[in-house]
Steps between C-alpha positions, in 0.01 A plus 500: 500500500715267283645801315550684828693215663757477219835653599654772283886478489669812644687545167177510294355852454126530573275519196325835476127501415310821422121472546267751329179486706182673392303544829191620308462169312212265589287795629771603748555155648828429318733636769337283772501191271868554420617560858301202642570236233798591274737718706569233773601241234732749328671596828534135607672412172808710581449764234590863558151638435424862421128584468407808293136606546342702220281794603350594166444375146816525287739521795652156438624617157688791663637286783633247250715777341672551838536135596848375568632150429286220643508120457124464452197720458169397663169659390225482759173622351286446191527550121541876537797465737665244268462734204638803688805308626598343162438833323730678748756218470510499118511882470833509686813592299665179631197281433713241316663407835196559726265294284710190587398532868244228576153629604263350751125568509286477818133527384321747728288702252151479368627370163814283501520360146859373532417279799311258268826438310744497792314323784246217542138606535380538859172618649670579831653850470749448789621174352536664159714779646723260698540268196614800290749613768648151537527468121716816497732345761528169311655694207336337194443757223327518164562759222204726421435712192444872533315743271655841442220745425616842372293803404619790288605721791484302826765270641434134431277294731575129554249219550517128573136410421377724215310794362122533438306769315125476438146487629539204735789665679314834536182334630693277739682802646163648600365183670605617845263799470208258518619334828149534645375237252728236654577208265303665219730805483710359209197422281347842590819682394502328160124539454504877570796533265282371212235768569747790441625396158441204268667344308827572685793494262866600521669610178883492467791408271738222597846420366684194634800267456471125529657275769876483546708191544610435854878525545676227706524548876805697612730300732466627855862423589768708329771301315825466695789732408750343253859437616761782477685358193170482303419862585855612402476312165164661423636853573809447280288363218274808520807727508674356193202414283363794297147607599229373270253731339154401604243513225181645643212260470170642382223433750213302353190722461236432762188338361218712656140384452220761498142464616200727543305424821135521582453314827309500825823427688869477413751330731865401509610225742834343594549125519550523879149362578581164330874495534682260263864473601594302185338709223719588204336828401440822692175690441211684664136412427291773337125444516262710281143422600214523248286812524181309414384415850142504637422681822429169675832356388676820617353477852579126534845524351576801719458280808742244357749780424495609863622151600747461213567836333720365218265222385464505121144404398403303189483709181793723608805556284814377681846615398844400630745797494832607644434873458204716398399860450141600582389827338181647653286765330489846664261516797504119545260391775574292804814422694769238489512237771869407542535218756162609641620860545323782309693720250391756246442350157755625244700371202760253638777269392498166686823296498549153647808457725518120518623339827591843630445437874541200726225441761514257788244221471387198696716197396183293445375749241831494315492117493145511371597744219787272390280189518233663280764612250643142475151353440 
């Protein structure tokens, strides 16, 4: 109501917001949740709101290619919708300009990993949705890292959480088949997985580069144009002075590390879950879990992985990298889980794009991140 009562001057153009709504999220309840709880707030705020409803999987990527200029993008759905929208956005030919558009996330899906970073925890779903919508209107943003995942033939896929490949991911994906067992369905899926094959190992070759130093923040405001006499002097100096021959500098060879993997699960995660706004290095976390796990440990750990998929248990090898190449043997088993979406397992190159996108967040969460960083 406060936002709705503020007057917009007649000379100020309305801000345009494009909402990508996945009506199928949250078992088909997403459309109703959005229209009841988020849409009224957006319309009251004085935004020019365009809602684009997706009808099938992958449609958001195609719609992003056709999207015209907008002041902000709002994703209303779950992890799958986020991944589709950012992949469509970053595949555009003019992605350098479009990636500067701030993005809002209204959590309506079954899994909403980003909401833990952007908004305070809430057990009340309606309150969580309204908090997220108000945070978008308040305008505070945080920069999030993105992973660019490229196969040999396919176009790249982009992720904000991470990639998983291994036995825990495969067993967890089948948990819904055992719905009739109620709360025991997760343990059942992991237990039945151990009966098919044991020990479960994934073999691969990994090449990676270490962390990169974070460059200084770019100034948001462009420097003012110099006076006319300064510009004339510069042009005359360029005209009269002979052009210098630039000596090409040899690029330093990249220091790739190589590793042979034998693991029960391999995962790559961004820093977005525990966002540190003051860190001086950019990297993604690679976790290579030991393949010496008992069946009991596998079943128990599988339940933990359903709650926090990118947890890295004791005894795992942890690597910080800015880029990596994962070479899989022919006929590699299993599938990749990229931001909780299933993809065919294949050799891939994963590259970190640090601070690539800006997401709206609750001002309280931003303050908390800065406070933790200072301590």
